[in-house]
C-alpha positions in Angstrom: 0.0 0.1 0.2 1.4 3.1 -0.8 1.3 6.5 1.1 -1.4 8.0 -1.0 -3.5 5.2 -0.1 -2.8 5.5 3.5 -3.6 9.1 3.7 -6.3 8.6 2.1 -7.5 5.7 4.5 -6.6 7.8 7.4 -8.6 10.5 6.2 -11.8 8.4 5.6 -11.3 6.9 9.4 -11.0 10.5 10.5 -14.5 11.4 8.9 -16.5 8.4 9.8 -15.3 9.5 13.4 -16.6 12.6 13.2 -19.6 11.9 11.6 -20.4 8.9 14.5 -19.1 11.7 17.3 -21.6 14.3 15.7 -24.3 12.0 16.2 -23.8 11.1 19.3 -23.7 14.8 20.2 -27.0 15.4 18.8 -28.6 12.9 21.3 -30.2 14.5 24.4 -28.3 13.2 27.5 -29.5 10.6 29.1 -31.6 11.0 32.8 -31.2 9.0 35.8 -34.8 7.3 37.0 -36.6 9.4 39.0 -38.4 8.5 42.2 -41.5 10.7 42.3 -44.8 11.1 44.8 -48.0 12.5 43.7 -51.2 13.0 45.8 -54.7 13.2 44.9 -57.5 14.2 46.4 -60.5 11.6 46.2 -63.9 11.0 48.2 -62.8 7.3 48.8 -60.3 6.1 51.7 -56.7 6.2 51.0 -54.9 4.1 48.6 -51.7 3.9 47.2 -50.6 2.4 43.6 -46.8 2.5 42.2 -46.3 2.6 38.3 -43.2 2.0 36.1 -42.8 4.8 33.4 -40.1 6.0 31.3 -39.3 8.9 33.8 -39.2 6.5 36.4 -40.7 5.3 39.6 -44.2 7.0 40.5 -46.1 6.4 43.7 -49.6 7.5 43.2 -51.4 8.4 46.8 -54.9 9.3 46.7 -56.0 11.4 50.1 -59.6 11.2 51.1 -61.4 14.2 51.6 -64.8 14.8 51.9 -67.4 13.8 48.9 -69.5 16.9 50.5 -67.6 19.8 51.4 -64.4 18.4 49.7 -62.1 19.6 52.9 -59.4 17.3 54.0 -60.2 14.4 56.9 -58.9 15.3 59.6 -59.6 13.3 62.6 -63.1 10.9 63.6 -65.1 11.1 60.0 -67.3 8.4 58.4 -68.1 6.1 55.2 -71.5 6.2 53.7 -73.0 2.7 54.4 -74.4 2.8 50.7 -71.9 4.2 48.3 -69.0 4.2 50.7 -67.7 8.2 49.9 -66.2 9.9 52.9 -68.0 12.2 54.7 -66.8 14.7 57.8 -68.7 15.0 60.9 -70.5 18.0 59.6 -71.8 16.5 56.6 -72.2 12.6 57.8 -76.0 12.5 58.1 -76.8 9.7 60.4 -79.8 7.4 60.2 -80.4 4.0 61.8 -77.2 4.4 63.4 -75.4 4.5 60.0 -73.7 7.4 58.4 -75.1 8.5 55.3 -74.6 10.7 52.4 -77.5 13.1 51.2 -77.4 11.6 48.0 -77.9 7.7 49.6 -80.4 9.3 52.5 -82.3 10.2 49.1 -82.3 7.1 47.0 -82.7 4.8 49.5 -84.4 6.0 52.5 -86.6 8.6 52.0 -86.6 11.9 49.4 -88.3 15.3 50.3 -87.6 18.5 48.9 -87.4 21.9 51.2 -91.1 22.6 51.0 -92.2 19.2 52.2 -89.4 19.3 54.7 -90.9 22.9 55.5 -94.6 21.3 55.4 -93.4 18.9 57.8 -92.1 20.8 60.6 -95.2 23.3 60.8 -97.6 19.7 60.7 -94.8 18.7 63.8 -95.9 21.8 65.5 -99.7 21.7 65.6 -100.5 23.3 62.3 -103.2 22.4 60.3 -104.7 25.3 58.0 -102.8 25.1 54.7 -103.4 28.9 54.4 -101.8 29.7 57.5 -99.0 27.4 56.5 -98.4 28.8 53.0 -98.2 32.4 54.7 -95.3 30.9 56.9 -93.4 28.5 54.2 -93.9 31.5 51.6 -95.5 29.2 49.1 -98.9 29.1 47.3 -101.7 27.1 49.2 -102.4 24.3 46.5 -98.4 23.3 46.7 -98.8 22.9 50.8 -101.7 20.8 49.6 -99.2 19.0 47.5 -96.9 18.0 50.2 -99.3 17.2 52.5 -100.0 14.3 50.2 -96.1 13.2 49.3 -96.1 13.0 53.3 -99.3 11.3 53.7 -98.5 8.9 50.7 -94.9 8.5 52.3 -96.4 7.6 55.6 -94.5 10.1 57.4 -97.9 11.5 58.7 -101.0 10.6 59.4 -104.4 12.4 59.6 -106.2 13.0 62.8 -110.1 13.2 63.1 -112.2 13.7 65.7 -116.1 12.8 65.7 -118.3 13.0 63.0 -114.8 12.3 60.5 -114.0 16.2 60.7 -110.0 17.1 60.6 -108.4 17.3 63.7 -104.6 17.5 62.1 -101.7 15.7 60.8 -99.8 13.7 63.4 -96.3 12.7 62.4 -95.5 9.2 62.6 -92.0 7.2 63.9 -90.8 7.6 60.0 -91.8 11.2 60.3 -90.1 11.7 62.9 -86.8 10.7 61.6 -87.6 12.6 58.6 -87.4 15.9 60.7 -83.8 14.9 62.1 -82.9 13.6 58.9 -84.0 16.4 57.1 -83.1 19.2 60.1 -79.4 17.7 59.1 -79.9 19.0 55.2 -82.0 22.1 55.4 -81.2 23.1 58.9 -78.2 25.8 58.0 -80.2 27.6 55.5 -81.2 31.4 55.8 -84.6 30.0 54.1 -85.2 27.4 57.4 -84.4 29.8 59.8 -86.6 32.1 58.6 -89.7 29.5 57.8 -88.7 28.8 61.8 -89.0 32.6 63.4 -93.2 32.6 61.2 -94.0 29.3 62.6 -93.1 30.4 66.0 -94.6 33.8 65.6 -97.8 32.2 64.5 -98.0 30.0 67.1 -97.4 32.1 70.0 -99.7 34.9 68.1 -102.3 31.8 68.8 -102.0 31.4 72.4 
């Protein structure tokens, strides 16, 4: 092999080496696999899962929050006996010695609208005249009658009658008394509930 051939071969080798170095330099630098921890709020009990990704190992943890007010749960809390969603002490509704969320109370036990509840507590306070009840709860007299029908069909109240079959009043059943306790937790903090309570008290005191 002549000297010129050796020189050409060396030049070709250097060019090939330079090309390979250029390819290596253009690649992104390799990263050390990372270990990350990610937390997500969840209305259910805390859980943890590990996932191996291209970026490394990830630990995904769910942190339980109240399914109603969405506050992080600390201290004592409850789990709905039907859907297992988590509830704080303020949002849990205890019925039959078990914790419930509002959705499950309505679906599996008793479903009362706000107006139905107002009529129910009016009956609980001894009012029977639909006109006075409609004034106290700011509803039409016909709507009060519709709510009374709902309460009767749901076995929350019964009709008390005196002699000759005349209407004496509406009496709450045991289920009705439980419904008052349950729905006081749902509607009791609302401003219109406080207003209805004041109207009923004023009406009852004025009759004495």
